[in-house]
N, C-alpha and C positions, 0 to 999 in steps of 0.2 A: 554506401549501401543504399539500395533502392527501397522505396516505401513498402513495396510488397514483401521484400525479404525481411524488413523490420517487423511487419505484421505477422509473418510466419514464425520468426524467432520469438516474438512477444507471446504468441499463442502457446508455443512450446514451454516457455518459462512460466507462464501463468497457469496453464491447465494440465501439463504432464505431471504425473504423481512423483513425489519425492523431490529432492534437491540435487541429486547426482547429475552432473553435466550442465548445470544451469549457470554457474558462476562465470564460466569462460565466455559464453555469448553475451552475457550482461556486461562484463568488464571490458571485453574487447570490441564490442560492436554497439549494443543497444544503448548503453548509458550515454555515450558521446553522441550518437545519432539522435536520440530523443532530446538531448539537451540543445543541440544545434538546429534541429528540425522539429520544433515543438508540435506536439499533438494536443488538440483541445478536445476533450471527450468527457462523457459521464461514465464512470466505472462503478461496478459493484464491489464493495469491500467484503472481506471475510465476515464482518459483523452483520452483513445483510443490508447495510446502508448503501445508498447511492450518493456519489459525490462528483462534482465537476473538477477536472484536473487540467493542468497545463504542464507538459513534461519538461519545460525549461527549469522548473523548480524541483530540487532533489527529492523533497518529501512527496510531492505530487507524482513525480516520475516513478518512485518506488510503489506508491499506491496503484498506479497504472500497471506496473509490471507484476506485482506480487499480491495486490489486494489488501495490503496493510503496510504500515511503517514500523520498523524495528520488530521483526517477527518474534524474537526471543522475549522481549518485554510484552508484546501483545499476547503471547502464549501464557506468560506468567499472570497477566491480568485476567485472561479467560479462566484460568485455573483457580484464582484467588477470590475474585469478586463474586459476591452472592447477592440475591435480591435484598434491597434495603440498605446495603453498604453505602457509605459516602465516599466519593472519589473526587479528589481535587487535582486538576491538570494544571500545574503551575507554569509549565512551559508551552502553553496552548498557542503555538504558531498557527496551526490549522485546526486544532482540536481533534486530532486523530484518535487520541486516547479517550477524550471526552465522548466522542461518537461511539467508540467501542464499548465504553462502560455504561452508556445510557440505558440499554435494555435491562441491566441488572442492578444498577446503583443510582443513588441520587447524585447527580453530577454537577460540579461547579467549575466554570472555566477559570 
């Protein structure tokens, strides 16, 4: 896959509304391409934070593609955390959930 084709597919996956039709290009093309041809970039997360990523790492690759890691858990946290809540991210490999919870909760890595 060419770098330009990867950029076009990434833009579709990242910015097109909904999830319909996105699993196939990620599973068949983007995941492997971005793993073996790493992109080093600063990306905006759904939380509004900006973070540096290298797509050879699976968590960083999905932050690059989707703007978050584990969308279902991220949605749960967005719905549940309120200002002043305490959040402890026990598996803080990259602190993805710590970053996400920081605007609303007192966060501890």
